[in-house]
C-alpha positions in Angstrom: 10.7 18.9 -12.1 13.1 17.5 -9.5 13.4 19.5 -6.2 16.0 19.2 -3.4 14.4 18.0 -0.3 13.3 20.5 2.3 14.0 20.2 6.2 10.7 19.4 6.8 10.8 16.7 4.3 13.9 15.2 5.5 12.0 15.2 8.9 9.3 12.9 7.4 11.8 10.6 6.0 13.5 10.3 9.4 10.2 10.0 11.3 9.8 6.7 9.2 10.0 3.5 10.9 12.5 2.3 7.9 15.1 5.3 9.2 14.3 5.5 12.8 17.4 5.7 14.6 19.8 5.8 12.3 23.4 7.4 13.0 22.6 11.0 12.0 25.8 11.2 9.4 24.7 7.9 7.7 21.3 9.6 7.5 22.6 12.7 6.0 24.9 10.4 3.3 21.4 8.3 2.7 19.5 11.5 1.6 22.3 13.5 0.1 21.3 12.5 -3.5 17.3 12.5 -2.6 15.1 15.0 -4.1 11.2 15.4 -4.3 9.2 15.3 -7.6 5.7 16.5 -7.9 3.6 14.4 -10.5 0.3 14.7 -11.8 -2.4 11.8 -11.9 -2.3 8.6 -13.9 1.5 9.1 -14.4 3.5 5.8 -14.2 6.5 6.0 -12.1 8.0 2.8 -13.1 7.3 -0.6 -14.9 7.8 -3.9 -13.6 10.7 -5.5 -14.8 13.0 -2.2 -14.8 16.0 -1.8 -12.9 15.4 -0.5 -9.3 17.0 2.7 -9.3 15.3 4.6 -6.3 13.4 4.0 -3.1 10.3 6.0 -3.4 8.3 7.8 -0.4 5.0 9.2 -0.8 4.7 12.4 1.0 1.1 13.4 -0.7 -1.4 11.8 -3.0 -1.5 8.1 -3.4 0.2 5.5 -5.5 -1.2 2.3 -6.9 1.1 -0.7 -7.1 -0.2 -3.1 -9.9 1.1 -5.9 -12.2 0.0 -7.1 -16.0 0.3 -10.4 -17.3 -1.1 -11.7 -20.6 -3.2 -9.0 -21.2 -4.6 -8.8 -17.9 -3.9 -6.5 -15.0 -4.3 -6.7 -11.4 -4.1 -4.1 -8.2 -1.6 -5.4 -5.8 -1.5 -2.4 -3.0 -2.8 1.1 -3.1 -0.1 3.5 -0.8 -1.0 6.7 1.2 1.3 9.1 2.6 3.6 8.6 4.5 4.8 5.3 3.1 7.9 3.6 1.3 8.3 1.3 -1.3 10.0 -0.7 -3.2 12.4 -1.9 -0.4 13.0 -5.1 -1.4 14.0 -4.6 -4.8 15.9 -1.6 -3.9 18.2 -3.6 -1.3 18.5 -6.6 -3.9 19.5 -4.0 -6.7 16.9 -6.2 -8.4 14.0 -5.5 -11.3 10.8 -4.2 -9.8 8.3 -6.9 -9.7 5.1 -4.4 -10.0 4.5 -1.0 -11.6 3.5 2.0 -9.8 1.3 5.0 -10.9 -0.1 7.9 -9.3 -3.9 7.9 -8.3 -4.0 11.9 -7.8 -1.5 14.4 -7.6 1.4 13.2 -5.7 4.6 14.2 -4.4 7.5 11.7 -4.0 10.6 11.6 -2.4 13.0 9.6 -4.6 16.1 8.0 -2.7 18.9 6.6 -5.1 19.0 2.6 -4.3 22.8 2.6 -4.5 23.1 5.0 -1.6 20.5 2.7 0.4 22.6 0.0 -0.1 25.6 1.7 1.0 24.0 2.9 4.4 22.3 -0.7 4.8 26.0 -2.1 4.6 27.2 0.6 6.9 24.3 1.1 9.7 23.2 -1.6 11.8 20.3 -0.1 12.8 19.0 0.6 9.5 20.0 -3.0 8.1 17.7 -4.1 11.1 15.0 -1.8 10.0 15.3 -3.1 6.4 14.7 -6.3 7.7 12.1 -5.7 10.1 10.4 -3.7 6.9 10.8 -6.8 4.5 9.4 -9.2 7.3 6.1 -6.9 7.7 5.9 -7.3 3.6 6.3 -11.0 3.5 3.8 -11.3 6.5 1.4 -8.9 4.3 2.0 -11.5 1.5 1.2 -14.3 3.4 -2.1 -12.6 4.7 -3.3 -11.7 1.1 -2.6 -14.8 0.0 -4.5 -16.8 2.4 -7.6 -14.3 2.2 -7.6 -15.0 -1.6 -7.1 -18.9 -1.5 -9.2 -19.7 1.4 -12.2 -17.1 1.0 -14.9 -16.6 -1.4 -14.9 -13.3 -3.3 -18.2 -12.4 -1.0 -16.1 -13.3 2.1 -13.2 -11.2 0.7 -15.9 -8.3 0.3 -17.2 -8.7 3.6 -14.1 -8.8 5.2 -12.9 -5.8 3.6 -15.9 -3.7 4.6 -15.4 -5.0 8.2 -11.6 -4.0 8.3 -12.6 -0.2 6.9 -15.5 -0.5 9.6 -13.2 -1.3 12.5 -10.4 1.3 10.9 -13.2 4.3 10.5 -13.7 3.8 14.6 -17.1 1.7 13.6 -18.6 4.6 12.1 -21.9 3.6 10.4 -21.2 5.3 7.3 -17.8 5.8 6.0 -15.9 6.3 2.5 -15.3 2.6 0.5 -11.6 4.2 0.3 -11.2 3.2 -3.3 -12.6 3.1 -6.7 -14.8 0.1 -7.3 -12.8 -1.3 -10.2 -9.5 -1.3 -8.2 -11.2 -2.7 -5.4 -12.6 -5.8 -7.3 -8.9 -6.1 -8.8 -7.4 -5.9 -5.4 -9.9 -8.4 -4.2 -9.4 -10.9 -7.5 -12.7 -10.2 -8.7 -14.4 -8.8 -12.0 -16.5 -5.4 -11.6 -19.7 -7.4 -12.6 -18.8 -9.8 -9.5 -18.2 -7.1 -7.4 -21.9 -5.4 -8.0 -23.2 -8.8 -7.5 -21.4 -9.6 -4.3 -22.5 -5.9 -3.2 -26.1 -6.8 -3.5 -25.3 -10.4 -2.0 -24.4 -8.6 1.8 -27.4 -6.2 1.6 -29.0 -8.9 3.7 -26.2 -8.9 6.3 -26.7 -4.7 6.6 -24.9 -3.2 4.0 -25.6 -0.3 1.6 -23.2 0.9 -0.8 -24.0 4.1 -2.7 -21.3 5.0 -5.2 -18.2 5.4 -2.8 -20.4 5.7 0.4 -20.8 2.7 2.5 -23.4 2.5 5.3 -23.8 -0.4 7.7 -27.0 -1.2 9.3 -26.3 -4.3 11.2 -22.4 -4.6 11.9 -22.8 -7.9 14.0 -24.5 -9.5 11.7 -21.9 -8.7 9.1 -19.0 -9.5 11.4 -20.5 -13.1 11.8 -20.8 -13.4 8.5 -17.2 -12.4 7.4 -15.6 -14.3 10.2 -12.6 -11.8 10.5 -9.5 -13.7 11.7 -6.3 -12.0 13.1 -4.3 -14.6 11.3 -5.6 -13.3 7.8 -6.5 -9.5 8.1 -4.4 -6.8 8.6 -5.0 -4.7 11.8 -5.7 -1.3 11.5 -2.4 1.0 11.8 
């Protein structure tokens, strides 16, 4: 069921980098047609190829962006609160290049694309914010492409674990952060190859039991992974 935005939800949107600094009147116009909807797990929010009708904002739960071709499917990204998607399709009034589905019970704000485009034309600050968001997205695509093309599957897994370890304040034990099946897809591997890669990383101080990761020799793992600031995303 669709619900009008509460004041605290409007404030959450206002705090996002994409909407920072927008004129108050323009921001009010931007969200006047926005609403909140609660979705159960495994609900497809939109399908690639469909017209971009809304800008989406995840305020609770999690959402998977994925793509399919010729009977195959791959995970593109997993989104956590509070984050926006799909900005490029919204601004260009273009079809979605990815599909989206909830991974758990999720609360999503939907902002009509036509209102986003109207304020993009009217508010210079918002226009700059959109360009910044798209530039960040482009750099993310370049990083991911370099990761897939320049590293072996074992190196990709090692760098994913180094990244998670860093983001978890270098804790010796932390959660994998994603289902193994989705992680394999995200890293461009089959689930069987992921299981094999996990075993191959054991000599570098890695133990994975279910979703629990234990790092016993972070220095050795990092030496093998060779993380790069020009490939790997910094922890936000």
